[in-house]
C-alpha positions as CSV (number, residue, x, y, z in Angstrom):
1,M,-6.2,33.4,-28.8
2,A,-5.6,31.3,-25.7
3,H,-8.3,29.6,-23.7
4,N,-8.9,31.6,-20.7
5,P,-12.0,30.5,-18.6
6,E,-13.3,32.7,-15.7
7,T,-13.7,30.0,-13.5
8,E,-11.0,27.9,-11.9
9,T,-10.2,24.6,-13.3
10,P,-8.8,21.3,-11.7
11,S,-6.0,21.5,-14.7
12,R,-4.5,24.1,-16.9
13,V,-2.7,22.5,-20.1
14,F,-0.6,24.9,-22.2
15,V,0.7,23.8,-25.6
16,N,3.8,26.1,-26.8
17,G,2.8,28.5,-24.1
18,K,-0.8,28.5,-25.0
19,R,-3.7,27.3,-23.0
20,I,-6.1,24.9,-24.6
21,P,-9.7,23.8,-23.3
22,M,-9.5,20.5,-21.5
23,G,-11.7,17.4,-21.4
24,D,-10.2,14.4,-19.5
25,L,-6.4,14.4,-18.6
26,D,-4.4,11.7,-17.2
27,V,-0.9,12.3,-15.4
28,Y,1.2,9.4,-14.7
29,V,4.7,9.7,-12.4
30,R,6.2,6.5,-11.8
31,K,9.2,4.7,-10.4
32,E,9.9,3.2,-13.8
33,G,12.0,4.0,-17.0
34,P,15.2,5.5,-17.6
35,L,15.3,7.5,-14.4
36,D,14.2,6.8,-11.0
37,V,11.0,8.9,-11.6
38,T,9.5,9.4,-15.1
39,R,6.4,11.4,-16.3
40,Y,4.0,11.1,-19.2
41,V,0.4,12.4,-19.9
42,E,-2.7,11.7,-21.8
43,G,-5.6,14.0,-22.5
44,T,-8.5,15.2,-24.7
45,F,-9.3,18.8,-25.6
46,A,-12.0,20.7,-27.6
47,S,-11.5,22.0,-31.0
48,P,-12.8,24.1,-32.6
49,Y,-14.1,25.9,-29.4
50,K,-15.9,29.2,-29.3
51,G,-14.5,29.9,-32.8
52,E,-11.1,29.0,-31.8
53,D,-8.9,26.2,-33.6
54,Y,-6.9,25.1,-30.8
55,A,-5.7,22.0,-32.6
56,G,-3.8,24.5,-34.7
57,Y,-1.5,25.2,-31.6
58,F,0.0,21.7,-32.6
59,Q,2.7,22.1,-34.9
60,G,3.0,18.3,-35.4
61,L,-0.4,18.5,-37.1
62,E,1.7,20.0,-40.0
63,P,4.9,17.9,-40.2
64,Q,5.8,19.8,-43.1
65,N,5.9,23.1,-41.4
66,Q,7.2,21.6,-37.9
67,S,10.5,23.3,-36.9
68,S,10.5,21.8,-33.4
69,Y,8.6,19.7,-30.9
70,D,5.4,20.7,-29.4
71,I,6.1,21.6,-25.7
72,L,3.4,20.7,-23.3
73,R,3.3,21.8,-19.7
74,V,0.4,20.7,-17.2
75,E,-0.7,22.6,-14.1
76,L,-3.0,20.8,-11.4
77,R,-5.1,22.4,-8.8
78,D,-4.7,20.8,-5.5
79,A,-8.0,19.9,-3.8
80,V,-6.9,21.3,-0.5
81,T,-4.6,24.2,-0.8
82,E,-6.5,25.2,-4.0
83,E,-2.8,26.2,-5.5
84,Y,-1.6,25.1,-9.0
85,D,1.5,23.1,-9.1
86,T,3.5,22.4,-12.6
87,V,3.3,18.4,-12.5
88,F,4.6,17.9,-16.3
89,H,6.9,19.9,-18.6
90,G,7.7,17.8,-21.7
91,F,7.0,17.3,-25.5
92,V,4.1,16.0,-27.5
93,T,4.8,12.5,-29.1
94,G,1.2,12.2,-30.6
95,V,-2.0,14.2,-31.6
96,G,-5.1,13.4,-33.5
97,N,-8.8,13.3,-33.5
98,T,-11.0,11.0,-31.0
99,N,-12.6,8.0,-32.6
100,G,-13.2,10.3,-35.8
101,N,-15.0,13.1,-33.9
102,L,-13.8,16.3,-35.5
103,S,-14.5,18.5,-32.6
104,E,-12.7,16.1,-29.9
105,W,-8.9,15.6,-29.9
106,E,-6.5,13.6,-27.9
107,F,-2.7,14.0,-27.3
108,R,0.1,12.0,-25.6
109,A,3.3,13.6,-24.1
110,R,6.6,12.5,-22.5
111,G,8.8,14.0,-20.0
112,P,12.3,14.4,-21.0
113,G,13.4,11.8,-18.4
114,M,11.8,9.2,-20.7
115,T,14.2,9.7,-23.5
116,L,17.5,9.4,-21.8
117,N,17.7,5.8,-22.9
118,N,17.7,7.0,-26.7
119,I,20.6,9.5,-26.3
120,P,24.0,7.8,-26.9
121,A,26.7,8.2,-24.1
122,S,30.5,8.2,-25.2
123,Q,32.7,8.9,-22.2
124,T,35.7,7.3,-20.1
125,F,35.5,8.2,-16.3
126,T,38.6,7.6,-14.5
127,S,38.5,9.1,-10.7
128,A,35.7,11.2,-11.8
129,S,33.8,13.4,-9.4
130,V,30.2,13.4,-9.1
131,D,30.2,17.0,-10.3
132,D,32.1,15.8,-13.4
133,V,29.7,13.0,-14.5
134,L,26.5,15.4,-14.0
135,R,28.1,18.3,-15.8
136,Y,28.4,15.9,-18.7
137,V,25.0,14.5,-18.4
138,E,23.6,18.1,-18.4
139,H,25.4,19.1,-21.4
140,T,24.8,16.1,-23.4
141,V,21.0,16.2,-22.7
142,D,20.5,19.6,-23.0
143,D,22.0,19.7,-26.7
144,K,19.5,16.8,-27.6
145,L,16.2,17.8,-26.0
146,P,13.9,20.7,-26.9
147,I,13.3,21.9,-23.4
148,N,15.8,23.5,-21.1
149,V,17.6,21.0,-18.6
150,E,19.2,22.4,-15.6
151,A,21.3,20.2,-13.3
152,V,21.3,21.2,-9.5
153,I,24.3,20.7,-7.4
154,G,24.2,21.8,-3.7
155,G,21.2,24.2,-4.4
156,Q,23.1,26.0,-7.2
157,P,22.7,25.4,-11.1
158,L,25.9,24.1,-12.5
159,R,26.1,26.9,-15.0
160,N,24.6,30.2,-15.6
161,T,21.5,30.1,-18.2
162,S,18.7,32.1,-19.0
163,V,16.4,30.3,-16.6
164,E,15.5,32.4,-13.8
165,D,14.6,30.6,-10.3
166,V,14.5,27.3,-12.0
167,S,14.8,25.4,-8.8
168,E,12.3,27.8,-6.7
169,G,10.4,25.4,-4.4
170,I,12.7,22.8,-4.9
171,I,15.6,23.6,-3.1
172,D,13.4,23.7,0.3
173,L,11.9,20.5,-0.2
174,I,14.5,18.0,-1.8
175,P,17.9,17.5,-0.3
176,I,19.7,18.4,-3.4
177,L,23.0,16.3,-4.4
178,G,26.3,18.2,-4.1
179,S,28.1,19.7,-0.9
180,P,26.8,16.6,1.2
181,L,28.7,14.2,-1.1
182,L,32.0,14.4,0.8
183,K,34.3,11.2,1.1
184,D,33.2,9.6,4.1
185,D,33.5,6.4,4.9
186,D,31.0,6.2,8.0
187,D,28.0,7.6,6.3
188,G,28.6,6.0,2.8
189,Y,28.9,9.4,0.9
190,I,31.1,9.6,-1.7
191,N,32.4,12.5,-4.3
192,D,35.2,10.5,-6.2
193,L,34.2,7.5,-8.2
194,L,37.4,5.6,-8.1
195,S,36.5,2.7,-10.5
196,K,37.2,3.3,-14.1
197,T,34.2,3.0,-16.4
198,V,34.0,3.2,-20.0
199,F,30.5,4.3,-21.8
200,K,30.5,3.5,-25.7
201,A,28.0,5.2,-28.0
202,N,27.3,2.0,-29.7
203,K,26.4,0.3,-26.4
204,H,25.5,3.2,-23.8
205,T,23.0,5.8,-23.3
206,V,22.8,8.7,-20.8
207,A,20.2,6.7,-18.7
208,D,23.2,4.2,-18.1
209,V,25.4,6.9,-16.9
210,L,22.8,8.1,-14.6
211,S,21.9,4.4,-13.5
212,W,25.6,3.9,-12.7
213,I,26.3,6.8,-10.6
214,G,23.1,6.4,-9.0
215,D,24.0,2.9,-7.7
216,R,27.8,3.8,-7.0
217,T,26.7,6.8,-5.0
218,A,23.2,5.4,-3.6
219,T,21.6,8.5,-5.0
220,R,18.2,8.7,-6.7
221,F,17.7,10.9,-10.2
222,W,14.8,12.4,-11.6
223,M,13.9,15.5,-13.9
224,E,11.6,17.8,-11.8
225,P,9.4,19.9,-13.9
226,V,9.1,23.6,-13.3
227,E,7.4,26.3,-15.4
228,E,10.8,27.4,-17.1
229,G,11.7,23.7,-18.1
230,T,13.0,20.8,-16.1
231,V,15.5,20.5,-13.3
232,L,17.7,17.4,-13.1
233,V,17.6,16.6,-9.4
234,G,19.9,14.1,-7.3
235,T,19.1,13.0,-3.8
236,K,20.4,10.6,-1.3
237,Q,17.1,11.0,0.8
238,P,14.3,10.7,-1.9
239,T,11.7,9.8,0.8
240,A,12.5,13.2,3.0
241,I,9.0,14.6,1.8
242,G,6.2,13.1,3.8
243,Y,2.4,13.9,4.1
244,D,-0.4,13.1,6.6
245,A,-4.2,12.2,5.6
246,H,-6.3,14.8,6.2
247,Y,-7.8,13.0,9.4
248,L,-4.4,13.0,11.1
249,G,-4.3,16.7,10.3
250,G,-2.3,16.7,7.0
251,D,-3.2,18.0,3.6
252,I,-3.8,14.8,1.9
253,D,-7.6,14.2,1.5
254,V,-7.8,10.2,1.6
255,I,-11.1,8.7,0.2
256,N,-10.2,5.1,0.0
257,N,-6.9,3.2,1.6
258,D,-7.1,-0.8,0.4
259,A,-3.3,-1.0,1.0
260,L,-2.1,-4.2,2.6
261,V,1.0,-4.5,4.9
262,E,3.8,-6.5,3.9
263,L,4.8,-9.0,6.7
264,T,7.9,-10.5,5.2
265,P,9.7,-8.0,3.1
266,V,13.1,-8.2,1.6
267,N,15.5,-6.7,4.4
268,T,19.0,-7.8,3.4
269,L,21.2,-8.0,0.3
270,V,24.9,-9.3,-0.6
271,A,27.0,-7.5,-3.1
272,N,30.3,-8.4,-4.2
273,G,32.6,-6.0,-6.0
274,K,34.9,-6.6,-8.9
275,A,38.6,-7.9,-8.5
276,A,40.8,-4.7,-8.5
277,S,43.7,-4.3,-10.6
278,S,46.7,-1.9,-10.3
279,L,49.6,-0.5,-12.5
280,V,52.9,-2.0,-11.9
281,A,56.1,-0.5,-13.6
282,A,58.2,-2.9,-15.5
283,G,61.2,-1.1,-17.0
284,D,59.8,1.6,-19.5
285,W,56.4,-0.2,-19.5
286,E,53.4,-0.2,-17.1
287,L,51.5,-3.5,-16.6
288,N,47.9,-3.9,-15.6
289,I,48.3,-6.4,-12.9
290,P,45.0,-8.3,-11.6
291,D,44.3,-8.6,-7.9
292,N,42.8,-12.1,-6.9
293,T,40.6,-10.4,-4.1
294,Y,37.4,-8.3,-4.1
295,W,35.0,-6.7,-1.5
296,S,32.0,-8.5,-0.3
297,V,29.3,-6.4,1.6
298,K,26.2,-7.2,3.4
299,A,23.5,-4.3,3.9
300,R,20.4,-4.5,5.9
301,H,17.4,-2.3,6.6
302,G,17.2,-2.4,10.3
303,P,13.4,-1.5,10.8
304,L,12.2,-4.1,8.3
305,Y,14.4,-6.7,9.8
306,K,13.3,-6.1,13.4
307,R,9.8,-6.3,12.0
308,A,10.5,-9.6,10.4
309,G,11.4,-11.1,13.8
310,E,15.2,-10.6,13.3
311,T,15.2,-13.0,10.3
312,E,16.9,-12.3,6.9
313,Y,15.1,-12.1,3.7
314,I,17.6,-12.0,1.1
315,G,17.3,-9.9,-2.1
316,E,19.3,-10.9,-5.1
317,P,21.8,-13.2,-3.5
318,E,25.3,-12.5,-4.2
319,F,24.7,-9.6,-6.5
320,A,27.7,-9.1,-8.8
321,S,28.7,-5.5,-8.5
322,G,31.1,-3.7,-11.2
323,A,32.9,-1.7,-8.5
324,E,36.5,-2.0,-7.1
325,S,36.5,0.1,-4.1
326,L,35.0,-0.8,-0.8
327,Q,32.8,2.6,-0.6
328,E,31.5,2.0,-4.0
329,V,30.2,-1.5,-3.5
330,K,28.9,-0.4,0.1
331,N,26.7,2.2,-1.8
332,E,25.9,0.1,-4.4
333,A,24.6,-2.7,-1.8
334,K,22.4,0.0,-0.2
335,S,21.1,1.2,-3.6
336,L,20.0,-2.1,-4.7
337,L,18.4,-3.2,-1.5
338,K,16.3,-0.2,-1.8
339,Q,15.3,-1.1,-5.4
340,N,14.3,-4.6,-4.0
341,I,12.2,-3.0,-1.4
342,D,10.5,-0.7,-3.2
343,Q,9.1,-3.7,-5.6
344,S,7.2,-4.9,-2.6
345,T,4.1,-3.1,-3.4
346,S,1.0,-3.0,-1.0
347,G,-2.0,-1.5,-2.9
348,D,-4.0,1.7,-3.6
349,I,-4.8,4.8,-2.0
350,Q,-7.4,7.2,-3.5
351,T,-7.3,10.8,-2.6
352,R,-8.8,14.0,-3.9
353,L,-6.6,15.9,-6.3
354,A,-3.2,15.9,-4.6
355,A,-1.2,17.8,-7.1
356,P,2.4,18.0,-5.2
357,V,2.9,14.3,-4.4
358,K,5.2,12.3,-6.3
359,P,7.1,8.8,-5.9
360,F,9.3,8.4,-3.0
361,D,7.2,10.7,-0.8
362,T,5.7,9.1,2.2
363,L,2.0,9.3,3.4
364,D,0.8,8.2,6.8
365,A,-2.8,6.9,6.6
366,L,-5.2,4.7,8.3
367,P,-7.5,1.9,6.4
368,T,-10.3,3.9,4.7
369,C,-13.4,3.0,2.6
370,D,-15.8,5.6,1.1
371,E,-14.2,7.9,3.5
372,E,-15.1,5.8,6.5
373,I,-11.9,5.6,8.8
374,A,-10.7,2.8,10.7
375,T,-10.0,4.8,14.0
376,N,-9.3,1.8,15.8
377,Q,-5.9,1.0,13.9
378,N,-2.6,2.7,14.4
379,P,-1.3,4.8,11.2
380,I,0.8,3.3,8.8
381,T,3.8,5.0,6.7
382,Y,3.4,4.2,3.3
383,E,6.1,5.0,0.5
384,I,4.5,6.1,-2.8
385,Q,5.5,4.2,-5.6
386,R,3.1,5.4,-8.6
387,V,1.0,8.4,-9.0
388,H,-2.0,8.6,-11.5
389,H,-3.6,12.1,-11.5
390,K,-7.2,11.7,-13.2
391,V,-8.9,15.0,-14.2
392,R,-12.4,14.1,-15.5
393,A,-14.8,16.2,-17.4
394,G,-18.3,16.2,-16.0
395,N,-19.7,14.2,-18.9
396,N,-17.4,11.3,-18.7
397,P,-19.3,8.2,-19.6
398,E,-18.1,6.1,-16.3
399,N,-19.1,9.2,-14.1
400,E,-15.8,9.1,-12.5
401,R,-14.6,11.9,-10.2
402,T,-11.4,13.8,-10.7
403,H,-9.0,12.4,-8.1
404,T,-5.4,11.0,-7.5
405,E,-4.7,7.5,-7.5
406,L,-1.6,6.4,-5.3
407,N,0.1,2.8,-5.8
408,V,1.9,2.6,-2.3
409,G,4.3,0.2,-0.7
410,L,6.6,-0.2,2.1
411,H,8.6,2.9,3.5
412,A,12.4,2.4,3.5
413,A,14.4,5.4,4.1
414,M,17.8,5.2,2.4
415,D,19.7,6.4,5.8
416,E,18.1,3.4,7.5
417,I,19.9,1.1,5.3
418,E,23.3,0.0,6.9
419,V,26.3,-2.1,5.9
420,I,26.6,-4.7,8.6
421,E,29.4,-6.8,7.2
422,K,32.5,-6.3,4.9
423,S,35.1,-8.6,4.0
424,K,37.8,-9.0,1.3
425,K,37.3,-12.4,-0.5
426,S,39.6,-14.3,-2.9
427,V,38.6,-15.0,-6.3
């Protein structure tokens, strides 16, 4: 019988649909790995507990009888709203006893996004649309993973599945990839990928495909966990969701904030495209004639540039892009400048358990030490780089409280990055 305590607990963990009695739990959500956001968890649980063998819920303990991966889902109870949110849905990668203690067990699990660099990609894209590429990714991934994957385009799933309301709660919060991606030279959106790209199974993976389309369209991709499975989400405005600290009237209860303010962040990047080629008829043959010119683009984050006294701090100088079209080089310059800025982390903020937050979200806060607030300062907008939810049992040896740790850095919205120069250059 599944674990079903009468009192509310900070976490609820389900293995193959059945709840287990938890000890400590660590949920990691980071801007690292094969996708722009990835997730993994570690935890301990009791078994046997009140006469029930909860370790038996894990098929992996009997490999000879295992027919599929053990699926693990985690809900966390937000300290302010007291509502549960699904923060992880993936599969177990390890389970066993804790230091020889036969009544305490530990497990590890990964989100599906962390496996995409292990799934080969074999496809040629020529003048493909964004929808074409994501359909390929969705079908390829869904066939290889034990958890349902749904791609969301313009607020609608790409295909009909048995998943009901798979994107409920996401459509309202995240600007979904799709209908806004119209070919528009002014705002940098693009729906057609003009440069031909070949992915080979012995060299490339699905992660490479998403990285390519992400840079060429200035889009961020990750898999958002929901109760029914996981949603492949793409957005051009990943920082659209913002929170305020509780003392500013918000829902994030800040305990400590020792994050610094970066004074000289990267604010500019130059990207050089690839020399284009064209097909020219020669009798009955078509010859691929290379061009000797390429696009060079300079992108800048305006607010950071002004903060630096209008001094340029260059990221990767003269980045070599594989794109041929001007629009793709422009998007890649914006995307890579955002990556450079994200690497300028500033410090850590500790909060009470904040279930909904994730990387790319923003948090307005003041310097805080042991809940003492520096009220003589102006609020700073931080961008979250990493999230570590720590759920601790009452008898943990460090006497650590349940809380969320946020690694934060500079806030840089994608729509604040502009192309300030573009020119054709000779090889």
